C-alpha positions as CSV (number, residue, x, y, z in Angstrom):
1,M,-18.2,-8.0,1.4
2,E,-15.6,-8.6,4.0
3,A,-11.9,-9.2,3.2
4,H,-10.7,-12.7,1.8
5,Y,-7.3,-14.0,2.3
6,Y,-5.4,-16.4,0.1
7,N,-2.5,-18.4,1.6
8,V,0.5,-19.3,-0.3
9,D,3.6,-21.1,1.0
10,I,7.0,-21.1,-0.5
11,S,9.6,-23.5,0.2
12,W,13.2,-23.3,-1.1
13,K,14.4,-26.8,-2.8
14,N,17.8,-26.1,-4.2
15,N,19.8,-23.7,-6.4
16,R,17.2,-21.1,-7.6
17,I,14.2,-23.6,-7.4
18,G,11.4,-23.7,-4.9
19,E,8.0,-24.9,-4.4
20,M,4.7,-23.2,-4.0
21,S,1.9,-24.6,-2.3
22,S,-1.4,-23.5,-0.2
23,P,-3.1,-25.2,2.5
24,E,-6.3,-24.5,0.6
25,L,-5.2,-26.4,-2.5
26,S,-4.2,-30.0,-3.3
27,T,-1.3,-29.3,-5.9
28,K,2.0,-27.9,-5.6
29,V,3.9,-25.8,-8.3
30,E,7.7,-25.7,-8.9
31,I,9.0,-22.2,-9.2
32,A,12.3,-20.8,-10.3
33,T,14.5,-17.8,-11.2
34,P,13.7,-17.3,-15.0
35,P,16.7,-18.3,-17.5
36,Q,17.1,-14.7,-18.4
37,F,18.7,-14.0,-15.1
38,P,22.0,-15.5,-13.7
39,K,21.6,-19.1,-12.7
40,G,17.9,-18.9,-14.0
41,V,16.3,-22.3,-14.8
42,E,14.6,-23.5,-18.0
43,N,11.3,-25.0,-18.0
44,I,9.9,-24.1,-14.7
45,W,7.3,-21.4,-13.8
46,S,8.8,-18.1,-12.7
47,P,7.3,-15.2,-10.7
48,E,7.1,-13.4,-14.0
49,H,5.0,-16.1,-15.4
50,L,2.7,-16.3,-12.4
51,F,2.2,-12.5,-12.5
52,T,1.2,-12.6,-16.2
53,S,-1.0,-15.6,-15.6
54,A,-2.7,-14.0,-12.8
55,V,-3.8,-11.2,-15.0
56,S,-5.0,-13.6,-17.7
57,S,-6.7,-16.0,-15.5
58,C,-8.5,-13.2,-13.6
59,L,-9.7,-11.8,-17.1
60,M,-11.1,-15.4,-17.9
61,T,-12.9,-15.7,-14.4
62,T,-14.3,-12.2,-14.6
63,F,-15.5,-12.9,-18.2
64,L,-17.1,-16.2,-17.2
65,A,-19.2,-14.3,-14.5
66,I,-20.1,-11.4,-16.6
67,A,-20.9,-13.6,-19.7
68,E,-23.3,-15.8,-17.5
69,N,-25.0,-12.5,-15.9
70,S,-25.2,-11.2,-19.6
71,K,-26.6,-14.4,-20.9
72,L,-23.9,-14.6,-23.6
73,D,-24.2,-17.7,-25.4
74,F,-20.4,-18.6,-26.3
75,L,-18.7,-21.7,-27.1
76,N,-15.2,-21.2,-26.1
77,F,-12.8,-18.7,-24.3
78,E,-9.0,-18.8,-24.6
79,C,-6.6,-16.2,-23.9
80,K,-2.8,-15.9,-24.9
81,S,-0.9,-13.4,-22.8
82,K,2.6,-11.7,-22.8
83,G,4.1,-10.0,-19.8
84,K,6.9,-7.5,-20.5
85,L,9.7,-7.1,-18.0
86,E,11.7,-4.1,-18.3
87,Q,14.5,-2.1,-16.3
88,V,13.0,1.3,-15.4
89,E,15.1,3.7,-13.4
90,G,17.3,1.0,-12.1
91,K,14.6,-1.4,-11.1
92,F,13.0,-4.3,-13.0
93,L,9.3,-3.8,-13.4
94,M,6.6,-5.8,-15.3
95,T,5.5,-2.8,-17.4
96,E,2.9,-4.1,-19.7
97,I,0.7,-7.2,-20.0
98,I,-0.8,-8.0,-23.5
99,L,-3.9,-10.1,-23.4
100,E,-5.3,-11.6,-26.6
101,P,-8.6,-13.2,-25.8
102,I,-10.5,-15.3,-28.2
103,V,-14.1,-15.8,-27.7
104,T,-15.9,-18.2,-30.0
105,I,-19.8,-17.7,-30.5
106,K,-22.3,-19.4,-32.6
107,N,-24.1,-16.5,-34.1
108,E,-22.8,-13.3,-35.9
109,S,-25.6,-11.4,-34.0
110,E,-23.7,-12.0,-30.7
111,R,-20.5,-10.4,-31.8
112,E,-21.2,-6.9,-30.4
113,K,-22.3,-8.3,-27.1
114,A,-19.2,-10.6,-26.9
115,L,-17.1,-7.7,-27.3
116,K,-18.8,-5.6,-24.8
117,V,-18.6,-8.5,-22.2
118,L,-14.8,-8.6,-22.9
119,E,-14.4,-5.1,-22.4
120,K,-16.4,-5.0,-19.2
121,S,-14.3,-8.0,-17.9
122,E,-11.1,-6.1,-18.6
123,I,-12.4,-3.0,-16.7
124,N,-13.6,-5.2,-13.7
125,C,-10.7,-7.7,-13.5
126,L,-9.5,-7.1,-9.8
127,I,-6.0,-8.3,-10.5
128,S,-5.5,-5.7,-13.4
129,N,-7.1,-3.1,-11.1
130,S,-4.5,-4.0,-8.4
131,I,-1.1,-3.6,-10.4
132,K,0.7,-0.9,-12.1
133,S,1.3,-2.4,-15.3
134,E,-0.3,-1.3,-18.5
135,I,-3.0,-3.7,-19.6
136,V,-3.4,-4.0,-23.5
137,M,-6.3,-6.1,-24.6
138,I,-6.4,-7.3,-28.2
139,P,-9.7,-9.3,-28.5
140,K,-10.9,-11.6,-31.2
141,I,-14.3,-13.0,-31.7
142,I,-14.7,-16.0,-33.9
143,V,-18.2,-17.2,-35.3
144,Q,-18.4,-21.0,-35.7
């Protein structure tokens, strides 16, 4: 497979707020310094949120592809995630991402398969494989 490129444009609006867009996408996202930092802004996506969401959304899209290839019959996928920001040796780092995926299946007989698909998804997530942060996955399977 040849290399793919994903274009993102950032424009400063005012104070600690900017706007993110892409020539490939139709929506824009407001971004800001998180409120934990001086002059940070509440209720706006931060780089730390976007970093965490990149890992979580990659897990989901990888899961969807592997579930389809594995013929896993599932009803729903959700994932809560939490990114941990710490100061290490004088630098701020996102040291850990905790993923809590929940997969809902119809039959108990699919539980083991669903867990295997989740584990394979974590191992093959290209974003997780591209970062230094520790990834912790706490999977949950629900039978409905």
